[in-house]
Short mmCIF file of the C-alpha atoms (twelve columns), coordinates in Angstrom:
data_MODEL
# 
_entry.id   MODEL 
# 
loop_
_atom_site.group_PDB 
_atom_site.id 
_atom_site.type_symbol 
_atom_site.label_atom_id 
_atom_site.label_alt_id 
_atom_site.label_comp_id 
_atom_site.label_asym_id 
_atom_site.label_seq_id 
_atom_site.Cartn_x 
_atom_site.Cartn_y 
_atom_site.Cartn_z 
_atom_site.pdbx_PDB_model_num 
ATOM 1   C CA . MET A 1   -13.592 1.921   10.853  1 
ATOM 2   C CA . ASN A 2   -15.825 3.642   11.435  1 
ATOM 3   C CA . PHE A 3   -16.246 7.010   9.822   1 
ATOM 4   C CA . ARG A 4   -17.407 10.648  9.834   1 
ATOM 5   C CA . ARG A 5   -18.812 12.760  6.903   1 
ATOM 6   C CA . THR A 6   -19.102 16.185  6.417   1 
ATOM 7   C CA . ARG A 7   -21.641 17.276  4.329   1 
ATOM 8   C CA . PRO A 8   -20.853 20.403  2.533   1 
ATOM 9   C CA . GLN A 9   -18.971 18.839  -0.455  1 
ATOM 10  C CA . GLN A 10  -21.548 16.482  -1.364  1 
ATOM 11  C CA . LEU A 11  -23.730 17.781  -3.920  1 
ATOM 12  C CA . ILE A 12  -20.619 18.643  -5.548  1 
ATOM 13  C CA . ALA A 13  -19.330 15.465  -5.035  1 
ATOM 14  C CA . ILE A 14  -22.623 13.243  -6.631  1 
ATOM 15  C CA . GLY A 15  -22.819 15.717  -9.925  1 
ATOM 16  C CA . SER A 16  -18.969 14.538  -10.271 1 
ATOM 17  C CA . VAL A 17  -19.495 11.931  -10.431 1 
ATOM 18  C CA . THR A 18  -22.853 11.653  -12.654 1 
ATOM 19  C CA . ILE A 19  -20.977 13.372  -15.109 1 
ATOM 20  C CA . PHE A 20  -17.824 11.337  -15.138 1 
ATOM 21  C CA . ILE A 21  -20.411 8.168   -15.423 1 
ATOM 22  C CA . CYS A 22  -21.817 9.744   -18.601 1 
ATOM 23  C CA . VAL A 23  -18.459 11.379  -20.170 1 
ATOM 24  C CA . TYR A 24  -17.006 7.523   -19.687 1 
ATOM 25  C CA . SER A 25  -19.770 5.554   -21.056 1 
ATOM 26  C CA . VAL A 26  -20.506 7.693   -23.935 1 
ATOM 27  C CA . THR A 27  -16.533 7.850   -24.838 1 
ATOM 28  C CA . TRP A 28  -15.703 4.504   -24.908 1 
ATOM 29  C CA . PRO A 29  -15.876 2.887   -28.167 1 
ATOM 30  C CA . SER A 30  -17.300 -0.982  -27.304 1 
ATOM 31  C CA . GLY A 31  -15.462 -1.728  -23.701 1 
ATOM 32  C CA . ILE A 32  -12.228 -2.788  -23.735 1 
ATOM 33  C CA . LEU A 33  -13.274 -6.364  -22.388 1 
ATOM 34  C CA . ASN A 34  -16.185 -6.885  -24.272 1 
ATOM 35  C CA . GLN A 35  -14.314 -6.770  -27.949 1 
ATOM 36  C CA . LYS A 36  -14.417 -10.054 -29.056 1 
ATOM 37  C CA . GLU A 37  -13.354 -10.218 -32.322 1 
ATOM 38  C CA . ASP A 38  -13.969 -13.714 -32.419 1 
ATOM 39  C CA . GLN A 39  -17.974 -14.333 -31.458 1 
ATOM 40  C CA . ASP A 40  -18.370 -17.672 -32.758 1 
ATOM 41  C CA . ALA A 41  -15.200 -18.877 -30.355 1 
ATOM 42  C CA . SER A 42  -16.597 -17.026 -27.463 1 
ATOM 43  C CA . PRO A 43  -16.162 -19.092 -23.733 1 
ATOM 44  C CA . ALA A 44  -19.231 -19.904 -21.681 1 
ATOM 45  C CA . THR A 45  -20.006 -17.886 -18.340 1 
ATOM 46  C CA . LEU A 46  -22.337 -18.072 -15.860 1 
ATOM 47  C CA . SER A 47  -25.465 -16.069 -17.051 1 
ATOM 48  C CA . ALA A 48  -25.783 -13.176 -19.499 1 
ATOM 49  C CA . VAL A 49  -26.050 -10.667 -16.775 1 
ATOM 50  C CA . GLN A 50  -22.468 -12.323 -15.301 1 
ATOM 51  C CA . GLU A 51  -21.686 -11.808 -19.090 1 
ATOM 52  C CA . HIS A 52  -22.358 -8.139  -19.412 1 
ATOM 53  C CA . LEU A 53  -20.102 -6.978  -16.226 1 
ATOM 54  C CA . ASN A 54  -17.245 -9.173  -17.671 1 
ATOM 55  C CA . ILE A 55  -17.545 -11.922 -14.650 1 
ATOM 56  C CA . VAL A 56  -16.039 -15.371 -15.611 1 
ATOM 57  C CA . ARG A 57  -14.345 -18.627 -14.065 1 
ATOM 58  C CA . TYR A 58  -11.311 -18.625 -14.675 1 
ATOM 59  C CA . ALA A 59  -11.715 -22.693 -15.585 1 
ATOM 60  C CA . ASP A 60  -13.580 -22.061 -18.501 1 
ATOM 61  C CA . MET A 61  -11.279 -19.557 -19.810 1 
ATOM 62  C CA . VAL A 62  -8.564  -21.863 -19.838 1 
ATOM 63  C CA . ARG A 63  -10.902 -24.572 -21.337 1 
ATOM 64  C CA . TRP A 64  -11.427 -22.094 -24.216 1 
ATOM 65  C CA . GLY A 65  -7.961  -21.300 -24.914 1 
ATOM 66  C CA . ARG A 66  -6.962  -25.332 -25.528 1 
ATOM 67  C CA . ASN A 67  -10.175 -25.139 -28.045 1 
ATOM 68  C CA . ASN A 68  -9.065  -21.849 -29.691 1 
ATOM 69  C CA . GLN A 69  -5.739  -21.279 -29.556 1 
ATOM 70  C CA . THR A 70  -5.597  -19.452 -33.410 1 
ATOM 71  C CA . SER A 71  -8.012  -16.736 -31.952 1 
ATOM 72  C CA . SER A 72  -7.868  -13.016 -31.612 1 
ATOM 73  C CA . SER A 73  -10.421 -12.406 -28.574 1 
ATOM 74  C CA . PHE A 74  -9.195  -10.166 -26.564 1 
ATOM 75  C CA . TRP A 75  -11.263 -10.654 -23.835 1 
ATOM 76  C CA . ALA A 76  -10.866 -13.774 -23.159 1 
ATOM 77  C CA . SER A 77  -6.521  -14.350 -24.549 1 
ATOM 78  C CA . SER A 78  -6.100  -11.744 -22.395 1 
ATOM 79  C CA . ILE A 79  -7.205  -13.263 -19.204 1 
ATOM 80  C CA . LEU A 80  -5.046  -16.599 -19.989 1 
ATOM 81  C CA . SER A 81  -2.242  -14.231 -20.964 1 
ATOM 82  C CA . ASP A 82  -1.050  -10.654 -20.900 1 
ATOM 83  C CA . ASP A 83  1.494   -8.869  -20.390 1 
ATOM 84  C CA . ARG A 84  0.045   -5.465  -20.122 1 
ATOM 85  C CA . ARG A 85  -2.762  -6.727  -17.669 1 
ATOM 86  C CA . ILE A 86  -3.126  -5.269  -14.455 1 
ATOM 87  C CA . TYR A 87  -4.228  -7.844  -11.867 1 
ATOM 88  C CA . PHE A 88  -5.067  -8.036  -7.565  1 
ATOM 89  C CA . HIS A 89  -6.292  -11.076 -5.820  1 
ATOM 90  C CA . GLU A 90  -8.859  -11.185 -2.835  1 
ATOM 91  C CA . THR A 91  -7.242  -13.844 -1.020  1 
ATOM 92  C CA . THR A 92  -9.397  -14.323 2.213   1 
ATOM 93  C CA . GLY A 93  -12.934 -16.193 0.158   1 
ATOM 94  C CA . ARG A 94  -14.749 -13.505 0.798   1 
ATOM 95  C CA . ASP A 95  -17.652 -12.926 -2.554  1 
ATOM 96  C CA . HIS A 96  -17.367 -9.267  -2.534  1 
ATOM 97  C CA . LEU A 97  -14.421 -6.275  -2.150  1 
ATOM 98  C CA . ASN A 98  -14.522 -3.268  0.499   1 
ATOM 99  C CA . LEU A 99  -14.981 0.121   -0.313  1 
ATOM 100 C CA . ARG A 100 -10.801 0.511   0.033   1 
ATOM 101 C CA . GLN A 101 -10.306 -2.214  -1.866  1 
ATOM 102 C CA . LEU A 102 -13.194 -1.642  -4.852  1 
ATOM 103 C CA . CYS A 103 -11.303 2.160   -4.583  1 
ATOM 104 C CA . ALA A 104 -8.145  0.163   -5.550  1 
ATOM 105 C CA . VAL A 105 -9.201  -1.829  -8.487  1 
ATOM 106 C CA . GLU A 106 -11.350 1.829   -9.933  1 
ATOM 107 C CA . SER A 107 -8.938  3.760   -9.792  1 
ATOM 108 C CA . THR A 108 -6.421  2.059   -11.704 1 
ATOM 109 C CA . ALA A 109 -9.698  1.080   -14.120 1 
ATOM 110 C CA . LYS A 110 -10.038 4.862   -14.370 1 
ATOM 111 C CA . GLU A 111 -6.626  5.548   -14.811 1 
ATOM 112 C CA . ASN A 112 -5.709  2.545   -17.110 1 
ATOM 113 C CA . PRO A 113 -8.233  2.525   -19.784 1 
ATOM 114 C CA . SER A 114 -6.708  1.251   -22.314 1 
ATOM 115 C CA . ARG A 115 -5.193  -1.799  -20.469 1 
ATOM 116 C CA . SER A 116 -7.060  -4.845  -18.646 1 
ATOM 117 C CA . VAL A 117 -7.735  -4.871  -15.006 1 
ATOM 118 C CA . GLN A 118 -8.494  -8.004  -13.267 1 
ATOM 119 C CA . ILE A 119 -9.229  -9.461  -10.122 1 
ATOM 120 C CA . PHE A 120 -9.401  -13.001 -8.897  1 
ATOM 121 C CA . PHE A 121 -12.469 -14.298 -5.825  1 
ATOM 122 C CA . GLN A 122 -11.371 -17.583 -5.089  1 
ATOM 123 C CA . THR A 123 -15.309 -17.903 -4.927  1 
ATOM 124 C CA . ASP A 124 -17.944 -19.720 -7.561  1 
ATOM 125 C CA . HIS A 125 -19.804 -16.109 -7.244  1 
ATOM 126 C CA . VAL A 126 -19.676 -12.654 -6.174  1 
ATOM 127 C CA . ASN A 127 -21.335 -10.282 -4.180  1 
ATOM 128 C CA . VAL A 128 -21.439 -7.644  -7.073  1 
ATOM 129 C CA . THR A 129 -24.482 -5.911  -5.148  1 
ATOM 130 C CA . SER A 130 -22.165 -5.198  -2.380  1 
ATOM 131 C CA . ALA A 131 -21.333 -1.551  -1.478  1 
ATOM 132 C CA . PRO A 132 -21.353 -0.279  -5.937  1 
ATOM 133 C CA . PHE A 133 -19.373 -3.088  -7.381  1 
ATOM 134 C CA . GLU A 134 -21.662 -3.027  -10.145 1 
ATOM 135 C CA . LEU A 135 -21.916 0.007   -10.289 1 
ATOM 136 C CA . VAL A 136 -18.013 -0.139  -10.688 1 
ATOM 137 C CA . LEU A 137 -18.148 -3.105  -13.258 1 
ATOM 138 C CA . LYS A 138 -20.856 -1.114  -15.110 1 
ATOM 139 C CA . THR A 139 -18.721 2.306   -16.111 1 
ATOM 140 C CA . TYR A 140 -15.146 0.261   -16.781 1 
ATOM 141 C CA . PRO A 141 -15.403 -1.895  -19.115 1 
ATOM 142 C CA . ASN A 142 -11.784 -2.533  -18.650 1 
ATOM 143 C CA . ILE A 143 -12.004 -4.286  -15.743 1 
ATOM 144 C CA . ALA A 144 -12.251 -8.154  -15.342 1 
ATOM 145 C CA . VAL A 145 -13.387 -10.552 -12.296 1 
ATOM 146 C CA . LEU A 146 -11.817 -13.485 -12.302 1 
ATOM 147 C CA . LEU A 147 -14.046 -16.569 -10.649 1 
ATOM 148 C CA . ILE A 148 -10.722 -19.388 -9.551  1 
ATOM 149 C CA . ASN A 149 -10.210 -22.656 -7.730  1 
ATOM 150 C CA . ALA A 150 -7.928  -22.610 -5.705  1 
ATOM 151 C CA . LYS A 151 -7.205  -26.308 -5.111  1 
ATOM 152 C CA . ASP A 152 -7.668  -26.480 -9.527  1 
ATOM 153 C CA . TYR A 153 -5.300  -23.283 -9.801  1 
ATOM 154 C CA . PHE A 154 -2.451  -24.513 -8.107  1 
ATOM 155 C CA . THR A 155 -2.795  -28.277 -10.104 1 
ATOM 156 C CA . ALA A 156 0.475   -28.635 -11.881 1 
ATOM 157 C CA . THR A 157 2.028   -26.289 -11.276 1 
ATOM 158 C CA . PRO A 158 5.491   -25.867 -9.684  1 
ATOM 159 C CA . LEU A 159 3.104   -24.898 -5.909  1 
ATOM 160 C CA . GLU A 160 1.107   -27.540 -6.505  1 
ATOM 161 C CA . ARG A 161 2.446   -30.025 -3.405  1 
ATOM 162 C CA . TRP A 162 3.091   -26.543 -0.964  1 
ATOM 163 C CA . TYR A 163 -0.607  -26.418 -2.000  1 
ATOM 164 C CA . SER A 164 -2.414  -29.270 -0.815  1 
ATOM 165 C CA . ARG A 165 0.412   -30.862 2.132   1 
ATOM 166 C CA . GLY A 166 -1.625  -27.405 3.918   1 
ATOM 167 C CA . VAL A 167 0.846   -26.309 6.462   1 
ATOM 168 C CA . TRP A 168 0.758   -23.010 4.980   1 
ATOM 169 C CA . ARG A 169 -3.341  -23.515 6.604   1 
ATOM 170 C CA . LYS A 170 -1.837  -23.949 10.466  1 
ATOM 171 C CA . SER A 171 -0.330  -20.971 9.746   1 
ATOM 172 C CA . PRO A 172 -1.156  -17.796 11.498  1 
ATOM 173 C CA . TYR A 173 0.110   -15.881 8.645   1 
ATOM 174 C CA . LYS A 174 -2.300  -18.284 6.110   1 
ATOM 175 C CA . THR A 175 -3.763  -15.404 4.764   1 
ATOM 176 C CA . GLU A 176 -0.531  -13.306 3.622   1 
ATOM 177 C CA . HIS A 177 1.172   -16.124 2.545   1 
ATOM 178 C CA . PHE A 178 -1.759  -17.493 0.576   1 
ATOM 179 C CA . SER A 179 -1.641  -14.125 -0.496  1 
ATOM 180 C CA . ASP A 180 2.015   -14.381 -1.335  1 
ATOM 181 C CA . TYR A 181 2.223   -18.187 -3.549  1 
ATOM 182 C CA . ILE A 182 -0.552  -17.685 -5.271  1 
ATOM 183 C CA . ARG A 183 0.031   -13.639 -6.974  1 
ATOM 184 C CA . ILE A 184 3.140   -15.583 -7.652  1 
ATOM 185 C CA . LEU A 185 1.497   -18.486 -9.252  1 
ATOM 186 C CA . SER A 186 -0.440  -15.633 -11.675 1 
ATOM 187 C CA . SER A 187 2.147   -14.380 -12.870 1 
ATOM 188 C CA . PHE A 188 3.506   -18.129 -13.931 1 
ATOM 189 C CA . LYS A 189 0.419   -18.383 -15.341 1 
ATOM 190 C CA . GLY A 190 -0.011  -14.928 -16.984 1 
ATOM 191 C CA . GLY A 191 2.692   -12.659 -16.778 1 
ATOM 192 C CA . GLY A 192 0.862   -8.557  -16.127 1 
ATOM 193 C CA . MET A 193 1.641   -6.536  -12.854 1 
ATOM 194 C CA . TYR A 194 0.457   -7.337  -8.886  1 
ATOM 195 C CA . MET A 195 -0.815  -4.440  -7.106  1 
ATOM 196 C CA . ASP A 196 -1.971  -5.072  -3.236  1 
ATOM 197 C CA . LEU A 197 -5.581  -4.496  -3.014  1 
ATOM 198 C CA . ASP A 198 -4.114  -1.780  -0.771  1 
ATOM 199 C CA . PHE A 199 -2.753  0.745   -3.491  1 
ATOM 200 C CA . VAL A 200 -4.869  3.433   -4.990  1 
ATOM 201 C CA . THR A 201 -3.801  4.134   -8.294  1 
ATOM 202 C CA . LEU A 202 -2.561  8.840   -8.949  1 
ATOM 203 C CA . LYS A 203 -1.154  8.353   -12.396 1 
ATOM 204 C CA . PRO A 204 -0.965  5.821   -15.533 1 
ATOM 205 C CA . LEU A 205 0.746   2.967   -15.162 1 
ATOM 206 C CA . ASP A 206 3.559   3.798   -18.623 1 
ATOM 207 C CA . ALA A 207 3.184   0.325   -19.756 1 
ATOM 208 C CA . ASP A 208 7.049   0.468   -20.458 1 
ATOM 209 C CA . ILE A 209 8.292   2.432   -17.114 1 
ATOM 210 C CA . PHE A 210 6.507   -0.609  -14.770 1 
ATOM 211 C CA . ARG A 211 8.183   -3.508  -16.748 1 
ATOM 212 C CA . ASN A 212 9.925   -6.551  -15.445 1 
ATOM 213 C CA . PHE A 213 10.249  -3.987  -12.000 1 
ATOM 214 C CA . VAL A 214 10.375  -5.036  -8.931  1 
ATOM 215 C CA . PRO A 215 10.014  -1.823  -6.277  1 
ATOM 216 C CA . GLU A 216 11.936  -0.458  -3.489  1 
ATOM 217 C CA . GLU A 217 9.626   0.642   -1.032  1 
ATOM 218 C CA . ASP A 218 12.280  2.122   1.273   1 
ATOM 219 C CA . ASN A 219 15.769  2.602   1.332   1 
ATOM 220 C CA . ALA A 220 17.581  -0.358  0.053   1 
ATOM 221 C CA . VAL A 221 14.330  -2.837  1.105   1 
ATOM 222 C CA . LEU A 222 12.433  -4.081  -2.150  1 
ATOM 223 C CA . THR A 223 9.150   -5.680  -1.828  1 
ATOM 224 C CA . GLY A 224 6.547   -7.948  -3.752  1 
ATOM 225 C CA . SER A 225 3.270   -5.680  -2.759  1 
ATOM 226 C CA . SER A 226 3.299   -4.779  -6.613  1 
ATOM 227 C CA . PHE A 227 5.649   -6.310  -9.256  1 
ATOM 228 C CA . HIS A 228 5.847   -7.113  -13.016 1 
ATOM 229 C CA . PHE A 229 6.912   -9.942  -15.305 1 
ATOM 230 C CA . GLU A 230 6.682   -10.767 -18.430 1 
ATOM 231 C CA . LYS A 231 5.335   -14.164 -18.865 1 
ATOM 232 C CA . GLY A 232 7.732   -16.740 -18.928 1 
ATOM 233 C CA . HIS A 233 10.326  -14.493 -17.691 1 
ATOM 234 C CA . PRO A 234 13.456  -16.332 -16.073 1 
ATOM 235 C CA . ILE A 235 13.261  -15.345 -12.712 1 
ATOM 236 C CA . VAL A 236 9.754   -16.739 -12.460 1 
ATOM 237 C CA . ARG A 237 10.650  -20.227 -12.025 1 
ATOM 238 C CA . LYS A 238 13.109  -18.630 -9.676  1 
ATOM 239 C CA . ILE A 239 10.678  -17.661 -7.509  1 
ATOM 240 C CA . MET A 240 8.589   -20.226 -7.734  1 
ATOM 241 C CA . THR A 241 11.329  -22.768 -6.604  1 
ATOM 242 C CA . TYR A 242 12.415  -20.187 -3.505  1 
ATOM 243 C CA . LEU A 243 8.708   -20.475 -2.434  1 
ATOM 244 C CA . ALA A 244 8.388   -24.511 -3.195  1 
ATOM 245 C CA . SER A 245 11.193  -25.317 -1.251  1 
ATOM 246 C CA . SER A 246 11.208  -23.297 1.074   1 
ATOM 247 C CA . TYR A 247 7.832   -22.493 3.167   1 
ATOM 248 C CA . ARG A 248 8.543   -21.313 6.967   1 
ATOM 249 C CA . PRO A 249 4.791   -20.528 8.667   1 
ATOM 250 C CA . LYS A 250 5.644   -19.161 11.460  1 
ATOM 251 C CA . GLU A 251 7.472   -16.047 9.567   1 
ATOM 252 C CA . TRP A 252 5.213   -13.674 8.332   1 
ATOM 253 C CA . ALA A 253 7.574   -11.853 5.923   1 
ATOM 254 C CA . HIS A 254 9.338   -14.704 4.874   1 
ATOM 255 C CA . SER A 255 7.298   -15.660 1.605   1 
ATOM 256 C CA . GLY A 256 6.063   -11.964 1.204   1 
ATOM 257 C CA . PRO A 257 9.024   -9.183  1.172   1 
ATOM 258 C CA . ALA A 258 12.241  -10.981 2.785   1 
ATOM 259 C CA . MET A 259 11.458  -13.332 -0.600  1 
ATOM 260 C CA . MET A 260 11.773  -10.840 -3.159  1 
ATOM 261 C CA . GLN A 261 14.874  -8.997  -1.637  1 
ATOM 262 C CA . SER A 262 16.868  -13.067 -1.316  1 
ATOM 263 C CA . VAL A 263 15.256  -13.989 -5.269  1 
ATOM 264 C CA . VAL A 264 16.541  -10.665 -7.255  1 
ATOM 265 C CA . LEU A 265 20.356  -10.307 -4.948  1 
ATOM 266 C CA . LYS A 266 20.972  -13.637 -6.222  1 
ATOM 267 C CA . TYR A 267 19.543  -13.273 -9.689  1 
ATOM 268 C CA . CYS A 268 21.578  -10.556 -10.349 1 
ATOM 269 C CA . ARG A 269 24.330  -11.665 -8.156  1 
ATOM 270 C CA . LYS A 270 23.598  -8.260  -6.067  1 
ATOM 271 C CA . LYS A 271 24.676  -7.934  -1.953  1 
ATOM 272 C CA . LEU A 272 22.803  -4.840  -1.734  1 
ATOM 273 C CA . PRO A 273 19.714  -3.711  -4.228  1 
ATOM 274 C CA . GLU A 274 19.654  -0.239  -5.870  1 
ATOM 275 C CA . PRO A 275 17.405  2.262   -7.719  1 
ATOM 276 C CA . THR A 276 18.095  1.653   -11.120 1 
ATOM 277 C CA . TYR A 277 15.405  2.952   -13.480 1 
ATOM 278 C CA . PRO A 278 15.475  3.267   -16.042 1 
ATOM 279 C CA . LEU A 279 18.358  1.131   -16.501 1 
ATOM 280 C CA . PHE A 280 18.578  -2.397  -14.544 1 
ATOM 281 C CA . LEU A 281 19.444  -4.008  -12.388 1 
ATOM 282 C CA . CYS A 282 20.191  -7.533  -14.286 1 
ATOM 283 C CA . PRO A 283 19.091  -8.825  -17.480 1 
ATOM 284 C CA . GLU A 284 15.384  -7.945  -18.290 1 
ATOM 285 C CA . ILE A 285 15.057  -6.707  -14.474 1 
ATOM 286 C CA . LYS A 286 15.745  -3.073  -12.906 1 
ATOM 287 C CA . VAL A 287 14.401  -1.751  -9.485  1 
ATOM 288 C CA . LEU A 288 12.315  1.117   -9.524  1 
ATOM 289 C CA . PRO A 289 12.713  4.312   -6.995  1 
ATOM 290 C CA . LYS A 290 10.617  4.163   -4.078  1 
ATOM 291 C CA . LYS A 291 8.785   7.842   -5.343  1 
ATOM 292 C CA . TYR A 292 6.486   5.625   -8.289  1 
ATOM 293 C CA . LEU A 293 4.760   3.566   -6.350  1 
ATOM 294 C CA . TYR A 294 6.144   5.000   -2.487  1 
ATOM 295 C CA . PRO A 295 5.824   8.464   -1.644  1 
ATOM 296 C CA . TYR A 296 5.593   7.122   1.582   1 
ATOM 297 C CA . THR A 297 7.269   4.726   3.861   1 
ATOM 298 C CA . PHE A 298 5.726   1.939   6.466   1 
ATOM 299 C CA . ALA A 299 6.638   3.963   9.134   1 
ATOM 300 C CA . ASP A 300 4.722   6.813   7.699   1 
ATOM 301 C CA . TRP A 301 1.381   5.485   6.721   1 
ATOM 302 C CA . LYS A 302 -0.502  8.371   9.172   1 
ATOM 303 C CA . ARG A 303 0.557   10.745  5.766   1 
ATOM 304 C CA . LEU A 304 -2.059  10.031  4.001   1 
ATOM 305 C CA . PHE A 305 -4.813  11.190  7.549   1 
ATOM 306 C CA . VAL A 306 -3.413  14.578  7.697   1 
ATOM 307 C CA . THR A 307 -5.426  17.749  6.038   1 
ATOM 308 C CA . ASN A 308 -1.981  19.793  5.784   1 
ATOM 309 C CA . VAL A 309 -0.553  18.698  2.727   1 
ATOM 310 C CA . SER A 310 2.112   20.823  0.811   1 
ATOM 311 C CA . SER A 311 2.366   20.884  -2.896  1 
ATOM 312 C CA . SER A 312 5.870   19.369  -2.544  1 
ATOM 313 C CA . ASP A 313 4.632   16.166  -1.073  1 
ATOM 314 C CA . PRO A 314 5.984   13.438  -2.604  1 
ATOM 315 C CA . ILE A 315 3.028   11.874  -3.147  1 
ATOM 316 C CA . PHE A 316 2.072   14.249  -6.173  1 
ATOM 317 C CA . GLU A 317 4.781   12.940  -8.126  1 
ATOM 318 C CA . SER A 318 3.942   8.938   -7.390  1 
ATOM 319 C CA . TYR A 319 2.128   6.781   -10.223 1 
ATOM 320 C CA . ALA A 320 0.667   5.015   -6.753  1 
ATOM 321 C CA . VAL A 321 0.082   5.723   -3.533  1 
ATOM 322 C CA . HIS A 322 0.162   1.992   -0.830  1 
ATOM 323 C CA . THR A 323 -1.868  3.604   1.890   1 
ATOM 324 C CA . TYR A 324 -0.548  0.056   4.352   1 
ATOM 325 C CA . ASN A 325 -3.979  -1.416  5.019   1 
ATOM 326 C CA . LYS A 326 -2.023  -3.818  8.588   1 
ATOM 327 C CA . LEU A 327 -1.520  -0.599  9.269   1 
ATOM 328 C CA . SER A 328 -4.092  2.385   8.429   1 
ATOM 329 C CA . LYS A 329 -7.106  0.047   8.252   1 
ATOM 330 C CA . ASN A 330 -8.568  1.080   11.187  1 
ATOM 331 C CA . GLU A 331 -7.967  5.033   10.251  1 
ATOM 332 C CA . PRO A 332 -11.404 6.593   9.575   1 
ATOM 333 C CA . VAL A 333 -11.097 7.886   6.226   1 
ATOM 334 C CA . LEU A 334 -13.158 11.361  6.891   1 
ATOM 335 C CA . VAL A 335 -15.523 12.168  3.931   1 
ATOM 336 C CA . GLY A 336 -16.041 14.476  2.077   1 
ATOM 337 C CA . SER A 337 -13.276 16.482  3.890   1 
ATOM 338 C CA . ASP A 338 -9.280  17.917  2.927   1 
ATOM 339 C CA . GLN A 339 -7.986  14.890  4.475   1 
ATOM 340 C CA . LEU A 340 -4.993  13.042  2.062   1 
ATOM 341 C CA . TYR A 341 -6.836  10.162  1.579   1 
ATOM 342 C CA . SER A 342 -9.999  11.575  1.690   1 
ATOM 343 C CA . GLN A 343 -8.731  13.836  -1.075  1 
ATOM 344 C CA . ILE A 344 -7.568  11.312  -3.435  1 
ATOM 345 C CA . ALA A 345 -9.906  8.598   -3.060  1 
ATOM 346 C CA . ARG A 346 -12.672 11.565  -4.675  1 
ATOM 347 C CA . VAL A 347 -10.252 11.963  -7.303  1 
ATOM 348 C CA . HIS A 348 -9.424  9.180   -8.583  1 
ATOM 349 C CA . CYS A 349 -11.990 6.624   -7.396  1 
ATOM 350 C CA . PRO A 350 -15.572 8.452   -7.948  1 
ATOM 351 C CA . VAL A 351 -17.905 5.801   -7.977  1 
ATOM 352 C CA . THR A 352 -16.518 4.379   -4.835  1 
ATOM 353 C CA . TYR A 353 -16.621 7.616   -3.013  1 
ATOM 354 C CA . ALA A 354 -19.513 8.865   -4.302  1 
ATOM 355 C CA . HIS A 355 -21.324 5.717   -2.592  1 
ATOM 356 C CA . ALA A 356 -19.547 6.226   0.585   1 
ATOM 357 C CA . LEU A 357 -20.296 9.845   1.034   1 
ATOM 358 C CA . THR A 358 -23.814 9.660   0.392   1 
ATOM 359 C CA . ASP A 359 -24.792 5.604   1.433   1 
ATOM 360 C CA . LEU A 360 -25.520 6.758   5.632   1 
ATOM 361 C CA . GLU A 361 -25.646 2.400   5.884   1 
ATOM 362 C CA . VAL A 362 -22.168 2.402   4.658   1 
ATOM 363 C CA . ASP A 363 -18.983 1.957   7.971   1 
ATOM 364 C CA . PHE A 364 -16.321 1.436   6.688   1 
ATOM 365 C CA . PHE A 365 -13.851 3.238   4.240   1 
# 
């Protein structure tokens, strides 16, 4: 997906990002994930440099947690269990993020500075020199990078047999299905709000609104591309049981949106999902209207790439926008232009955007 550049706003954008980074660094007290209240109990990490960037092995955190159950270290305890965290999964096995994925993480961290933002990699290292990854990590100390061994992550959980049998590895949708399963597994392990890596966050995600919810993507259609469940929520166990006992490798949506719709409606004894916020669909589950995270439906994804946007456009009321990467990944983002995607990226992921604007070797955004 080659992008084309327009240069008139280049100096303004670079200057704005420089000022933003300086202000953010000065006003941040010490970094949410560097608030090591229990210095003696801090866990082993990969290296001093990676510790400074909040890059840790998840297995180290688990071992640390077993030995320090009474510790109040936010940095480590929030990784193991935190209903306020917002987490992402890179599920292709790569050790880096592309610019659109990095924009998703950056925009979420920027708009939610008091919350832990976590990105899981199923690798033993990350390439922080790829794109402006290292600069994003330095700019937003509330981001943590968690390295997991997938086999260990699934071990001793209700989904271990699904993973170890390996039928999913032969599926034409193996990456999508692996993502469907591991996002729920992370909810089971630690709670919090999950988001796909093709969102751009536009406003602070109010922890009261975005709590114990499933979102409406289209009229009466639920989706699993974002959700929040507190740790121990009974519906997570229901979902895990469904995923462990019902796998269809040739059906793309079976363990994703179809699963979410089926389990939620059965759990709540309803026939059709309807937006229920601020009320609950059933005890402790609410359906968020599509305007909160999905101002555009699956069929309307091209609206992100237009230049003339009305002030009444639904995106201006939304907290985030799903960009439907599966469909939009080959559509060029016109960096430096008034294209909608370009405009929101410039404001909400400024570090990533500045890199795309200035690096002539970047091929995709």
